[in-house]
N, C-alpha and C positions, 0 to 999 in steps of 0.2 A: 690635448688628448685627456679623456676622462680618467682621472685617477693617477696622480703622481706617486712616486715611491713613498713619500711621507704619508700620503692619504691611504695607500694600501697597507702601510704598516699600522696606521691607526685602526683601519678596518679590521686587520688581522687581530690586533689586540682586543678590539671590541668583540670580535667573534669568539675569541677564546673566553672572554669574560661571560659572554651570553651562554656559551655551552656549559661553562661551569655552573652558572645560575640555573640552567635547565636541569643539570644533573642534581643539584641541590633540591630543586622542586620535585624531581622524580623520586629522590630518596624520601622526601617528606610524605609524598603520596603513598609510597610503599609502606612507610612506617604507620601511616594512618590505617591502611588496610590491615597491617599486622596487628595493631591494637584491637581492631574489630574482631579478631580471632582469639582474644585473650580468654574468653569463656571456655572455649574448647581446649585450652591449654592445661586445665587443671590436672587431668589424668596423666598427661605426659610429664608435667613438672613433678608429680608425685613419684615418678620412677627415677628421677635424677639422683637423689641421695643414695638409693640402692645401687645404681650403676657405679657411682663414684666409689662407694664402699667395696663393691665387688672388684673394681679395677685395682685398688690398692691391696686387697686381700689376695688376689691371684697373681700380682706382678712382683718380680724381684726388684731390689733396689736399682740394679743396673738398667732394667727395662724402664723404670720410672725416669731415670736420668736421661736415657736415650730419647724417651718421648718428650721430656721437657725441652731437650735441645732441639728436637724436631719442631715443636711448637714455637720456640724462640726464633728458629731459622725461618719458619713460614711467616711469622710476624714481621721479621726484619725485611724479608723479601717483598712482602706486600707494601710496607712503608716506603721502601726504596723505589718500587715500580711506579707507584702513583701516590705521592704524599697527600694530596687533597682528598682522594678517594679513601685513603687509609684513615685520615682524621674523621671524615664523615662516617665511615663504618664504625670507627671506635665509638663515636658519640651515639650512633644509631644501633649499637650491637644488641641492646635489649629488645627493641621492637623487631629487629632483623631476625633475632632468634625465634620470636613468635612467628614471624612469617615463614621461616624454614620449617617449623613444626607444622604449620598449616599446609605447606606444600607436600610434606611427607604424608600427612593424613589423606589429603585429596588424591594424590597419586596412588596411594595404596588402595583407596576405595575404587578408583578407576580400574586398577589392575584386577581387583576381585570381580568387578562387573564384567571384565573381559575373560574371566575364567583363568587368569594367570595367578593362581593362589599362592604358589611357592614364592614368586617374586614379591607379591603383596606382603607375605609374612616377613620377608627380609627387610622391606621398607618399614613395616610396623615395628620391627625390632630396633630400628634406628630412631624411634621417636624420642627416646631419652637422650640420644646423642644430639638430636636437633635442639632439644630443650637446653643442653649445655650452652647453646649460643647466647643465652641471656647474660653470660659473663662478659663484661666490657672488654673490648680489644681482642682478648684471647678467644672470646666467644665466636669470632668470625671464622676461626679455623675449623671447628666442627661444622659450622655453616657451609664452608666450602666442600667438606666431605659429603655432607648431605646433599648439597646442590648437584654434585657429580652423580650421586646415586639416582636422584630424581631425573636428571637429564638422560641417564642410561636407560632408565625404565621407560621413558617416553619415546625412545628411539624406535621401538617396535610399533608399527602402525596399528591403530585401532581397527579391528575387523569391520569391514563395511557391510551394511545391510544389503541383501541381494536386491538388484534393480528389478523393477517390474518387467516381466517378460511379455512382450507383445509380438504376435506373429505378423510381420509386415506384409502388406500387399506386394511391395516391391522394395528393392534396396533404397530407392529414392524416398519411399514413404516410411522407412524405418525411423522410429522416434529416437531422439537423443536421450541418453540416461538422465533422469530427473534428479536434480540436487535435492536432498531432503530438507524439509522445512525445519524451522527452529524447533528444537526439542527442549521441553521444560521438564526437569525432574521435580518430584514432589518437594515441597518446602520441608526443611529440617528445623528442629529446635536449635536454639543457639544463634550465634552471630552469622554463620554461613547460611543465609536465608535461602538463596536460590543459586544453583549451579547450572549453567547452560553451556552446551556446545553448539555454537551458532550454526555453523555449516561444516560439512566434511571437507575442510580445506587443510591440507598438510603442506609442509615445505616442498614436498615432491610435486605437488600440484601447481605451485607457483612458478611454472616454467615459462620461457618465452619472453618476449619484450613486454614489460609491464606497462599498462596505460597509466599515464601520469595522474596521480591523485586517486586512482581506483583502489578498491579493496584488494587484498591478497587473492590471487587466483583469477582475477579479472584481467585477461590478457588479449581478448579479441572482442569485436563487436557482438559476436554471438553470446559471449559471457555477459556483456552489458545488458543485452536483451533479456537474458535469464534473470539478472538482478532486478530489472524493471518489473518483470512479471511477478517475482516474489514480493517486491515492495508493494505492488498493487494488491496482492493477496492480503498483506498486513493492513493496508488501507481499508479494504473491505471489512476485515475483522473489527476494526474500530470505527466504522462509519457513524455510529451513534455519537461519537465525539467530534464530528466535523465542525460543529458550530462553536467550539470551545472559545476561540478568540472573539467571536461575535458576542457570545453571552458575557464573557469576562470583560471585554472592552466597554460594552454598554453599561454594565454594573459599575465600572470605574467612573464613567462619565456621570452617571446618576448620583453617585456618592460624593462627587466633588461639586455638585450644584450645577451641572451642565456647562462647566467652564472648560473649553478645549485645552487651554494652556495648562491648567491645573491637572487635567486628565492626562496630558502627555507626560508631565512630571511624575505623576503617580505611576503611570505605566512603566516609566523608566526605573522607578524604585522596585516595582515588582520584577522587572527584568534583571536588575542587579542582584536581587536576593533569590533568584530562581534556581541558581546553580545547585544541582544535586538534591533537589527537594521535591516533595509532593505538594499538592495544592494547599493543604492546611498549614504546613510549616512555612511555605512561601508566603502565604497571606499573613501569618503571624509576624514573620520577620519584616515584611514590608510595612505593615502598620506601625510596628514598634519603631522602625527607623524613621518614618514620616513624622510621627509624633515627637520623637527626640529632636529631629531637625526643626520642627515647628517651635518647640519650646525653647530651643537654643542650647540644649544639652549636647555633649559629644555623642555622635551616633555610634552605637555599639550593637550591631545586629547581624544576622545571617550566619552562614556556616563559617565564614572567614571575616569576623567582625571588624578587624582593623582595616583590611582592604575594602570591604564592602561599605563600611561606615564612612571611610574617606571619600569614596565615590559619591555616596549620597550627600555628604556635606558639600562637595564640589558642585553637585547638581543644584542644591538649594542656594548656592552662592552665585549662580548665573550660568553654569554650563548648560548648553542647549540640548545635548544628546549623549546617551551612553554610546560606548564604542565596543566593537568586537563583532566577529562574523556571526556569532550566535545571539548576543544580547541586543544588538541593534535591530535585526529582523524581528525579534520577539516583541520589543516595544512597538515596532511599526505595525505588526500584525494585530496587536491589541488596538492600536489606533485605527486601522482599517476596519476591524470588526465593530469598534465602538463609534465610528464616524468622526474621529478627531485626528486622523492622520495628516501630517504636514509634510509633504514631499520635499519642501525646501530645506528641511533639517537634515535628513539623511538620504532620502531617495532610494531606500532599500525595501520598499514595500513589495517589490516584485520577487523577493527572495523568501524561501521557506526557512524555518528555524532548524538548523542541523545540530541538534544536541545529541547526547549519547544514545538516546533511544531511537532517534532518526538514523543515526549511524549504524546502529544494530540492525535496523530494518534493511539498510543497504548492504549489510554483510561485512562490515568492518570488524576484523578480528586480529589478534596477534598470531604469531606463528603456531601457537598451540591450539588455535581455534576458539579462544575465549573472546567475548565481546570487548572492544576497546573502551576504556574508561578514561579518556583524556580529551583535551580540546583538539579539534581537527585542524589540520594545516590549511593554508590558503588553497593549495592544489586540491585537497580533498573536498573543501567547500565548493570549489569551482566544478569538480566532477559531479558532485551531488546536485548542484544547480542545473547542470545540463541534463542530467538524467531525469530530474524532477519535471523540467519543462516538457520533456518527451512524454512522460507518464500523464501529466495533466492535459496534454492535447487530446487525450481520449476521454476526458471528463468535462469538457466544456459545457455540454448539455445536461450533465448530471445534476439533479435537483439539490443534492447535498454538497457535492464537491465544487461544482460550478466552475471548474478549471482554475480555481484560485489556490495559490501556494499555501496560504494559511490554513485553508480548510483541508487541503490534501494532507499537509503535514500533521495537523491536529488529529485527523482520523488515523494516520499511521502511528503517531505517538501513542494514541489510545490502544490501537491494536497490539503494538509492541509491549505495552504494559500489561494488557490482558494476557498475552501469550507468556509473559514472564511470571504471571501470577501475582503481580503487584497490585492490580485492581480487579474488581469483579466486573463482569460485563454490564450488570445493572447500574454500576457507578461510572460508566464510561463518560458520561457528559458532565460529571461533577466539576464545577469551575469556581472562579472567584465570585460569580453571581450567587452561588449557593453558600459560599464559605465566609464572605465578609460579615454577614449578619451574625455569625457565630461569635464574633468578637465585639458586638455592640454592648456598650454600657448604657445606662439610662440616667437621665436627669429629670427629677420630679419637678413639675411646674404647676403652680396654682395661680389664679388671677386675683382672688379676693385678698386685699392687703392684710399684712400681719396685724395682730391685735395690739402690738406695741408701737404702731406707726401713727395712730390718730388720723389715718386717712380713710375716708369713705367707710367709717366704722359701722354704719348702718347696714352694710352688706353682710356683715358677719351673722346677723340674725334675720336676714331677708329670706323670703321663700326660695326654695331651690331653683325654681324657674327664673327668678330674677338674677340670682347668682350665675346661673348658666348663661343668660343673655349677656351679662357683662363679660363673662369668660370668652364667649364667642367673638366679641368685639376686640378683646384684649390679645388673644393668642396670635392673630395674624401679624401683630407688630414683631413677634419673635420667630415666626415660622413662615417659610415661603409657600407658594401655591402648591408645591408638591409635599408639603408637611415637613420639610427639612429645617432643622434648627439653624437660624441665620448666624448665631454667635459662633457655633462650632464650625460652620463653613468658613467663617471669617478667620478662624484659627487654623485653617488648612487641614482639618480633620476629614476623614471619610464619614459622611453623615447619611443615615438612613431615614426613612419616613417615620415621623412620630406617630403616636397612637393615643386616642382618647381613653381615659380611665379615671376612676375616682381617686381623689385625695382622701386618705382615711386616717383620721386621728380621733378626736372626740366626737366627730360626726363625719359626714361624707360631703366633700366639696367637689365641684366640677374641676377637672384637671386634665393634663396632657403629659405624656412621657416623651422627652427627647431621646433620640438614639444616635450614638456616634461610636465609632470603632476605637478601641483602646488596645494597647500592647500588654504583654504578660511578662512578669518576672517570677522566677521560682525562688522561694525563700526556704531556708533550712528550718526544720522542725527540731527544737531542742531535745537532746537526749535520744535522738533517733538518727538514722541515716537517710531519712526521707526529706523531700521538699514538697511544698504546696504552692499552688499558683496564686498570685496576687496581681493587681493592676501595677504596671511598671511606673516608676516615679514621674517620668515626663508626661505620661498619659494622665496620671492622677492630678498633676498640676494644671494640665489643660482642662480637666473636668472642673477643678475648683475655679479656674478662670471663667469658664462658661457659666457656671451656676452663680458665681458671685456677681457677674454683670447682670444676670437676670434678677438676682436678689436685690441689687442696688436699684436698678431702674424700675423694677416691679414692686418695690416697697414690701419685700418679704422678710419676715422675722428670722427665718432660717432657710438654708439651702441644703439639698441632699442629692446624692446620686449613688448608683450601685452597679456592680457587675456580678452576675451569678455564675459561680464555677461549680461544675458537677464532678470534675475529676479530683475529688478529695475523698478520703475515707470517711465513712459515716461518723466515726468517733471524733473526727475533727470538723464536722459540719456545724454550722450555726444557724441554718435556715432550711427551708423547704419550698418547693414550688408545687402548686396544684394545677395540673393541666385540665382545663374545662372544655377542651375541644379545639385547641389551637387559636383561641381568641382571648382578648382581654376581658376581665370580668366587667359586668355592667354596674351602674350605680345602685340598683336594687341588690345585686350580689355583694356590693361593698357594705351595704347595711347588714346583710346576712353575715358577712365576715365579722363585723363588730359583735353581733349576737353570739356567734360561735366563740369568740374570744371571751365574752362574759361567762358563758356556760362552762368554759374550761377553767374558770376561776382567775382570769387575768384581766389586766386593764391595758389601755393603749400605751402606757409607759413600759409594759413588759415585752411587747412585740411591735416591730415596725411592719406594717402591712402595705404592700406596694403592688399595683397591677403590673402584669408582665404581658408580652405578646401572646403567650399561651394560656394565661389565666391570672394567677396571683402568687406572689411570694410573701413569705413571712419570716422575719429574722428575730431571733431571740435577743432581748436586750438585758438579760439577767446578769451579764458580766461582760466587761470589756475584753476584747480579744487580745489586746496588748498586755492586759493583766494576766490573762491565761498563759501567754507566752512566758511571762516572768514567773508565774507560779510553777509552770512545767520545769523551769530551770532551777528554781530556788526551793520549792516545796512540792515534790512529786505527789505526796499523799493528798495534800490539799487540792492539787490539780485533778487528781482522779475523782475526788468527790465533786468538784465543780463540774467536770465533764458528765458525771453520772446525773447530776441535777439538770444540766442542760438537756441531755437526751430525754429525760423524763418530761421536761417542759415541752420540748419539740414534739414528742409523740403524743402528748395530751392534746395540744392545740391542733396539730395536723389531723388527729382523729376526729375532733369536733368539726373542723373546717371541711374535711373530706366528706363527712356525713351530710353537711349542709349543702355543699356545692356539687358533690360527686367528683368524677375525674380521677386522675392518678397522681400520686405523690412522688416527687423526686427530691432526695436530700441533696444539700450542696452547701457552698460557702458564699455568702454575700459580702464582698469587699466593698466598702462604702466610703463616701466622703460626706462630711457634714460641717457646717459652720453657721454661726448666728451673728446677728448685728442688733445691738440694743438701741433702736431708734428713739427710745424714750429716755435716753441719757445724753449728756454732752459728748461722751466718747463715741456715740454712734448716731447722733441726730441727723447727719447727712450721709449715713452709710459708711463712715470711715473704717469700721472694722472689716468691711469687705475689701478695702483698697489694697492690702498687701497681696491678695490673690489676683486682683485685677491688674495691678502694676508691680510685678515682681522686680526686686532690685536688679540693676545692671542688665535689664532686658528691654531696651527702648522700643523693640518691635510691638510690645503690647500697648504702648501709648498710641502708636500709629494705628494699630488695629482698632482700639477703642474709639479713636476719633473718626474712623471710617464709618462706623455704624451707630454708635451711641447717640450722637446729637439728633439724628432723625427719629430714632426710637423714643427719645425723651420727649420731643415735641409732640409726637403722635399720642403718647400717654397723657400728656398735659391736656390735649384736646379731648381725649376720651373721658378723663376724669371731670372736666368742666361740663361735658354733656350729661354725664351720669348724675353729677351734683344737681344740675338744672332739672333733670327728669324726676329724680327721687328725693331731692332735698338733703342729700348727704353732704357733710362737711369735708372740705379738702384740707389736708394738713399743710400749713404754710411752709414747714421745713421740707416736706416732700416736694412741694411745688417749686420752692427756691432751688433745691438740688437739681431737679430736672431742667429748670430754666437755665441754670448756669451751664449745665452740660450741653443743652440745646444751642446755646450761644457760642461757647468756646471749648467744648469738649473737656478733656482732662484738665487743661489749664484753668478753665472757668470753675471747675469743681474745687481744685486746689485753692484758688483765690477766695472762694466762698468760705472755705474752712479757715483760711488765714484771717480773713476779714472779721469773722465771728470770734477770733481769739482762741481757736480750739487747738492750734499747734499741729504738729505732725501726727497723722493718724497712726494708731497702733494696730497690731494684728488682731485677727478674729477672736471672738470670745471663746469659741469652742471649735476645735478641729481635731477630732479623734476618729479613728476608723469606725468606731461604734459609739453611740450616745445612749446613756441610760442613767438610772439613779442609783447604781450600785456603789458608787464612790471609789475610793482608791484602794490599793492593795491592803492597807491597814484594816479597812472596814471588811474587806473580803476575808482577811485573816481571822477577824472576830466571827464572821459568819460560818467559816468552815473549821473553826478551832475544835 
């Protein structure tokens, strides 16, 4: 017989433990909600000292003693009744006090809206009492008092809006009263962004035998039919977002190099980090997590970094699929939309994604009529699945919905967000396809060998057309047919299409900009309470790896990459972008940029000029940004003068460049990577100074990745250089050719053996690796400059 006594006892113990953990999780969610109301707390907290003073001023010693005994008795009773809950409340008393305060304010506003002014004033008078709940342990007593008052105020039902009166033709034709649609109140300033009363369902309405898994108030098939109708109305409102999974899934597949297995893994990362986020936050969390996992750092991303990071790490260690009634269908719908769905992994492609917004569209509320903000139970998911299938049966021939769960739910999600005021109708279709490119960094690539390599040096002074012809043969070694960087794809990054643009320094060279997505880290600004965005460490290291491999194989004197951030104050910007019509600048415009630089009184050592997808970016090189940070902390006056000088330089050059190219200017911060290799010295003759970025310590995956792509690249470059030398008579450097031959033959091991055989020992780190590179020198020189 299933379940002996011992088994039942173990199950009971497990159930008690589970319930306790559920209660702890509930308290944590409540506390998180409470902290979100801290901004509105200021006025109430301000009243607390006065109330405490008035209490002691107007109370006799005996009254104070009686009240103290009463508090002690209430505290003792609470502890005796449920020790676990008492301990949790004691720990959580501060945020719980915030929550009580928010409940008082919200209930008072609701009473005023109903015309119950006297009752509202009574509750408003209790705001200070609610605020006293911030006192640990004892603070729960005023919270209990406030809670009773709020419950009492809510017992009186909200007056219903009159139903639409229709004169029926007969009793049989008489329409049933229509349940009101979701009502959205205007957004308010502060943390309480939107308050909605989803539907007019009270505890009195939830009568009769409840349908298992259905929302409150859904007790009959007729109730279910009404919910399906309302759900379809929400779907119609968000119809423009029906292709969300299609657009997002295809973008994921494109950005992983059309590899279905990598696309599935990326979709699962997006799914894991999607909880409670909009598209931009979800995209940022996912990309940061993927890059951390790829580089081998601990994954720390998402709204719940420990849990979500652990799930992503497990995924990269071989787990085949995310789990959960919401997450699995989310990844599956991305796979169906993108064309990489594998039914053998989960088989849940027939299910819609029932997140909180989908649940709101179905009418799930608590007893007070507020939308549910928790994970749904299995029974609730099953109920929504059944209802969704019925709704979709009417949309099989619809050109947008096509009877597909993903399209139907995407449209409904969009409609619910529009109705809640979270997105604008014109942004209904905004998806990962639109957002991934926002996080692209650039790697600057040129084909003409560095001036310190001794390789094909005749190209340096060759006509532009000849350099362009060599570049056109060179770049396909590093970019696939869709223009995606092969090195970044090999590093499991999301990679966009590269674009052609001039390399600008002492002249203009043919070039190309690689694009790959990087994560963001917020860094504290010294002597302020502000933070600014920067490339996160794992993404930065992957960028260095990408560009160092290119610099080694391509025989480049230096490597560089950047990401342009616009969400920084202008006083902390170090660059600007000129938008010339949403396209990269041409080679002629590159020469014009150098002319503008000269007219502004600068040289190429003063500004880095880089093409961008929208035009061109220029970064001030007058001072290192890490030195500015030190200045800000150690010598604020020197810092102010340095910033003033930087703003003057940026304004002067952007003015000249804007006049030359036209377009619009946007200030921002260019976070960069840069490194050099001295090919003309023993320390770098085989590219040794790039190797620490190519083969980071204790990360063997980078040796495997290098060996997967570098040998074939090295061999193709050897063949190209031999043909170029034959055609134009340019000399090939024996060191460069030996380096490429060693890699072509044995990969990383061949290169290491070449270095050892030449007696060069272990390679040391790159000659230069600072966030910005210029000739300003160290802080001592800057101190002399700004003294």
